[in-house]
C-alpha positions as CSV (number, residue, x, y, z in Angstrom):
1,X,-75.4,52.4,-24.7
2,X,-72.0,53.6,-23.3
3,X,-69.2,53.1,-20.9
4,X,-69.4,53.9,-17.3
5,X,-66.9,56.4,-15.9
6,X,-63.8,55.5,-14.6
7,X,-62.4,56.7,-11.5
8,X,-59.1,58.4,-12.1
9,X,-56.3,57.7,-9.4
10,X,-52.8,55.9,-9.9
11,X,-53.1,52.2,-10.6
12,X,-51.5,50.3,-7.7
13,X,-50.4,47.2,-9.7
14,X,-47.2,48.3,-11.4
15,X,-48.3,45.7,-14.1
16,X,-51.6,46.9,-14.7
17,X,-50.1,50.5,-14.5
18,X,-47.2,49.5,-16.7
19,X,-50.1,48.0,-19.3
20,X,-52.5,50.5,-19.1
21,X,-49.7,53.6,-20.1
22,X,-48.2,51.8,-22.7
23,X,-52.3,51.3,-24.4
24,X,-52.7,55.2,-23.7
25,X,-49.6,56.1,-25.2
26,X,-50.4,54.3,-28.5
27,X,-53.9,55.4,-28.3
28,X,-52.6,59.2,-27.7
29,X,-50.2,58.7,-30.8
30,X,-53.1,57.5,-32.8
31,X,-55.1,60.5,-32.3
32,X,-52.2,63.1,-32.6
33,X,-51.5,61.3,-36.0
34,X,-55.0,61.8,-36.7
35,X,-55.8,65.4,-35.8
36,X,-52.1,66.0,-37.9
37,X,-53.5,65.0,-40.8
38,X,-57.6,65.9,-40.7
39,X,-56.6,69.1,-39.5
40,X,-53.1,70.3,-41.1
41,X,-51.5,70.8,-37.7
42,X,-48.3,70.6,-36.3
43,X,-47.8,68.9,-33.2
44,X,-44.9,67.4,-30.8
45,X,-45.6,65.5,-27.7
46,X,-43.1,64.1,-24.9
47,X,-43.2,61.3,-22.5
48,X,-41.2,60.2,-19.8
49,X,-42.4,57.2,-18.3
50,X,-41.8,56.4,-14.3
51,X,-38.6,54.9,-15.0
52,X,-37.4,57.9,-17.0
53,X,-37.6,56.6,-20.8
54,X,-38.4,58.8,-23.3
55,X,-41.2,58.6,-25.7
56,X,-41.9,61.1,-28.4
57,X,-44.1,61.7,-31.6
58,X,-43.9,64.5,-34.0
59,X,-46.6,65.0,-37.1
60,X,-44.6,66.7,-39.8
61,X,-40.9,67.6,-38.6
62,X,-38.9,66.8,-35.3
63,X,-39.6,67.3,-32.1
64,X,-36.5,69.9,-32.1
65,X,-38.4,71.8,-35.0
66,X,-41.6,72.1,-33.4
67,X,-39.9,73.1,-30.0
68,X,-37.6,75.6,-31.9
69,X,-40.6,77.0,-33.3
70,X,-42.8,77.2,-29.9
71,X,-39.4,78.6,-28.2
72,X,-39.7,81.6,-31.0
73,X,-43.2,81.7,-30.9
74,X,-42.8,82.0,-26.5
75,X,-39.9,84.8,-27.1
76,X,-42.1,86.5,-30.1
77,X,-45.0,87.2,-27.1
78,X,-42.4,88.3,-24.7
79,X,-41.0,90.9,-26.7
80,X,-44.0,91.9,-27.8
81,X,-45.5,92.3,-24.7
82,X,-47.9,89.2,-25.7
83,X,-49.7,91.4,-28.1
84,X,-49.3,88.8,-31.3
85,X,-52.8,87.7,-31.7
86,X,-55.2,86.5,-30.0
87,X,-54.3,82.5,-30.9
88,X,-50.7,83.2,-29.5
89,X,-52.5,84.4,-26.6
90,X,-54.8,81.6,-26.6
91,X,-51.8,79.0,-26.6
92,X,-50.0,80.6,-23.9
93,X,-52.8,81.0,-22.0
94,X,-53.5,77.3,-22.6
95,X,-49.4,76.2,-21.1
96,X,-49.8,78.3,-18.1
97,X,-53.2,77.0,-17.2
98,X,-51.9,73.4,-17.9
99,X,-48.7,74.2,-15.9
100,X,-50.7,76.0,-12.9
101,X,-53.1,72.4,-12.7
102,X,-50.1,70.2,-12.6
103,X,-48.4,72.0,-9.6
104,X,-51.8,72.1,-7.8
105,X,-51.9,68.2,-8.5
106,X,-48.5,67.8,-7.1
């Protein structure tokens, strides 16, 4: 038997919110590490908590190297008019969709 659905809304209690943030951040790092090992993927993520404290993870190289690679890729897409292959277009489309979703959620 599985777990029931959890209603996603901001946790009002600050202590519970911090505990949940910490646990989910750890889980996210674990999943990121697993996908990088299983699929030989390079990935990085950056998280700022509510107090502005920075947390980050990178699979193979530093976060800075992965961000530089991302910027080169995006610049190449701009120069080529967005036609550097379907995988690049898909990645850019995902980023745009994520940005639009975050904007509408605020």
